[in-house]
Backbone as CSV, one residue per row, in Angstrom:
resi,resn,N_x,N_y,N_z,CA_x,CA_y,CA_z,C_x,C_y,C_z
1,UNK,-23.304,-48.694,-20.425,-24.281,-48.141,-19.525,-25.667,-48.536,-20.046
2,UNK,-26.422,-49.198,-19.209,-27.785,-49.592,-19.546,-28.728,-48.479,-19.093
3,UNK,-29.326,-47.742,-20.032,-30.185,-46.612,-19.663,-31.312,-46.973,-18.700
4,UNK,-31.903,-48.140,-18.864,-33.001,-48.529,-17.969,-32.517,-48.741,-16.539
5,UNK,-31.339,-49.305,-16.391,-30.786,-49.475,-15.044,-30.472,-48.124,-14.422
6,UNK,-29.933,-47.221,-15.203,-29.622,-45.888,-14.678,-30.910,-45.184,-14.268
7,UNK,-31.939,-45.243,-15.086,-33.223,-44.600,-14.763,-33.832,-45.148,-13.476
8,UNK,-33.498,-46.364,-13.117,-34.084,-46.973,-11.922,-33.472,-46.439,-10.624
9,UNK,-32.401,-45.697,-10.701,-31.780,-45.115,-9.503,-32.668,-43.969,-9.041
10,UNK,-33.204,-44.077,-7.854,-34.159,-43.081,-7.342,-33.570,-42.163,-6.280
11,UNK,-32.362,-42.416,-5.860,-31.775,-41.573,-4.824,-31.187,-40.303,-5.455
12,UNK,-31.098,-39.231,-4.689,-30.473,-38.015,-5.190,-29.029,-38.305,-5.610
13,UNK,-28.659,-37.776,-6.737,-27.329,-38.025,-7.293,-26.703,-36.696,-7.661
14,UNK,-25.463,-36.497,-7.254,-24.754,-35.242,-7.505,-23.697,-35.496,-8.568
15,UNK,-23.806,-34.815,-9.688,-22.873,-34.955,-10.802,-22.018,-33.698,-10.884
16,UNK,-20.716,-33.875,-10.833,-19.806,-32.739,-10.881,-18.834,-32.876,-12.040
17,UNK,-18.527,-31.747,-12.632,-17.485,-31.645,-13.649,-16.665,-30.407,-13.348
18,UNK,-15.416,-30.444,-13.745,-14.645,-29.217,-13.801,-14.866,-28.616,-15.183
19,UNK,-14.882,-27.315,-15.266,-15.098,-26.658,-16.558,-14.095,-27.137,-17.600
20,UNK,-12.885,-27.478,-17.145,-11.829,-27.905,-18.064,-11.609,-29.421,-18.059
21,UNK,-12.602,-30.154,-17.551,-12.523,-31.616,-17.603,-12.545,-32.068,-19.061
22,UNK,-11.974,-33.223,-19.358,-12.031,-33.740,-20.730,-13.479,-33.882,-21.207
23,UNK,-13.675,-33.706,-22.492,-15.001,-33.761,-23.094,-15.761,-35.037,-22.775
24,UNK,-15.057,-36.142,-22.672,-15.705,-37.412,-22.346,-16.487,-37.313,-21.045
25,UNK,-15.916,-36.664,-20.047,-16.586,-36.546,-18.752,-17.810,-35.632,-18.847
26,UNK,-17.725,-34.592,-19.652,-18.888,-33.718,-19.850,-20.022,-34.481,-20.538
27,UNK,-19.682,-35.251,-21.548,-20.711,-36.028,-22.250,-21.333,-37.071,-21.325
28,UNK,-20.527,-37.698,-20.507,-21.038,-38.706,-19.577,-21.985,-38.081,-18.556
29,UNK,-21.591,-36.963,-17.963,-22.477,-36.349,-16.970,-23.737,-35.793,-17.622
30,UNK,-23.650,-35.318,-18.856,-24.856,-34.870,-19.568,-25.822,-36.040,-19.755
31,UNK,-25.294,-37.176,-20.183,-26.135,-38.357,-20.391,-26.742,-38.824,-19.072
32,UNK,-25.948,-38.860,-18.020,-26.463,-39.285,-16.717,-27.507,-38.316,-16.189
33,UNK,-27.295,-37.032,-16.380,-28.261,-36.034,-15.918,-29.613,-36.214,-16.600
34,UNK,-29.597,-36.617,-17.842,-30.851,-36.857,-18.556,-31.548,-38.130,-18.073
35,UNK,-30.776,-39.113,-17.655,-31.346,-40.399,-17.263,-31.746,-40.484,-15.795
36,UNK,-30.984,-39.857,-14.939,-31.234,-39.964,-13.505,-32.340,-39.002,-13.091
37,UNK,-33.422,-39.520,-12.539,-34.569,-38.660,-12.238,-34.309,-37.615,-11.163
38,UNK,-33.358,-37.857,-10.280,-33.100,-36.914,-9.183,-31.668,-36.378,-9.217
39,UNK,-31.127,-36.236,-10.410,-29.751,-35.760,-10.556,-29.672,-34.244,-10.424
40,UNK,-28.615,-33.820,-9.796,-28.254,-32.405,-9.751,-26.850,-32.311,-10.325
41,UNK,-26.666,-31.378,-11.234,-25.390,-31.281,-11.937,-24.772,-29.912,-11.692
42,UNK,-23.479,-29.916,-11.401,-22.735,-28.691,-11.154,-21.444,-28.720,-11.967
43,UNK,-21.066,-27.574,-12.486,-19.769,-27.437,-13.152,-18.922,-26.492,-12.305
44,UNK,-17.722,-26.931,-11.956,-16.823,-26.152,-11.120,-15.917,-25.317,-12.021
45,UNK,-16.014,-24.004,-11.862,-15.196,-23.094,-12.668,-13.719,-23.224,-12.292
46,UNK,-12.882,-22.868,-13.219,-11.429,-22.859,-12.988,-10.921,-24.196,-12.468
47,UNK,-11.443,-25.281,-13.023,-11.035,-26.605,-12.561,-11.058,-27.608,-13.708
48,UNK,-10.173,-28.589,-13.575,-10.163,-29.723,-14.501,-10.890,-30.869,-13.808
49,UNK,-10.585,-32.096,-14.198,-11.268,-33.240,-13.597,-10.876,-33.454,-12.136
50,UNK,-9.775,-32.879,-11.703,-9.412,-32.960,-10.283,-9.856,-31.667,-9.593
51,UNK,-11.143,-31.378,-9.739,-11.710,-30.115,-9.261,-11.523,-29.904,-7.768
52,UNK,-11.476,-30.988,-6.998,-11.277,-30.871,-5.556,-9.902,-30.303,-5.227
53,UNK,-8.969,-30.410,-6.146,-7.643,-29.825,-5.958,-7.514,-28.485,-6.675
54,UNK,-8.120,-28.370,-7.844,-8.004,-27.147,-8.633,-8.793,-25.985,-8.050
55,UNK,-9.942,-26.258,-7.479,-10.794,-25.215,-6.912,-11.508,-25.777,-5.678
56,UNK,-10.721,-26.067,-4.626,-11.300,-26.756,-3.473,-12.394,-25.973,-2.751
57,UNK,-12.292,-24.666,-2.689,-13.303,-23.892,-1.971,-14.673,-24.036,-2.634
58,UNK,-14.726,-23.907,-3.949,-15.993,-24.023,-4.666,-16.485,-25.472,-4.638
59,UNK,-15.577,-26.410,-4.810,-15.943,-27.826,-4.753,-16.560,-28.165,-3.398
60,UNK,-15.876,-27.791,-2.322,-16.371,-28.098,-0.977,-17.726,-27.448,-0.716
61,UNK,-17.877,-26.199,-1.134,-19.144,-25.502,-0.942,-20.280,-26.216,-1.680
62,UNK,-20.016,-26.656,-2.904,-21.039,-27.345,-3.700,-21.425,-28.673,-3.061
63,UNK,-20.442,-29.439,-2.625,-20.722,-30.747,-2.010,-21.478,-30.572,-0.700
64,UNK,-21.046,-29.636,0.125,-21.737,-29.413,1.398,-23.168,-28.930,1.180
65,UNK,-23.384,-28.076,0.195,-24.743,-27.603,-0.097,-25.628,-28.759,-0.547
66,UNK,-25.098,-29.633,-1.383,-25.866,-30.803,-1.827,-26.237,-31.676,-0.625
67,UNK,-25.283,-31.936,0.233,-25.540,-32.785,1.404,-26.560,-32.132,2.338
68,UNK,-26.462,-30.838,2.511,-27.428,-30.154,3.367,-28.834,-30.218,2.800
69,UNK,-28.958,-30.091,1.478,-30.282,-30.194,0.851,-30.876,-31.584,1.070
70,UNK,-30.024,-32.599,1.114,-30.519,-33.961,1.278,-30.949,-34.233,2.711
71,UNK,-30.347,-33.546,3.677,-30.692,-33.798,5.056,-31.871,-32.930,5.524
72,UNK,-32.278,-31.983,4.691,-33.389,-31.079,5.062,-34.731,-31.782,4.970
């Protein structure tokens, strides 16, 4: 990952993790959140890396809220 290339992304970016996702994914989203100027980060409770299956109601609500904020 080239930090300068990541910093150049100016569009809103939604970073999601499941609370029980492997540590590698948490470290990656932490690094991306620091680099991306318009990143929003959410952690889905009671979910692993397949959060859309483990906790679909919370996942769907988070994604829809992000999309609505972008269209406002």
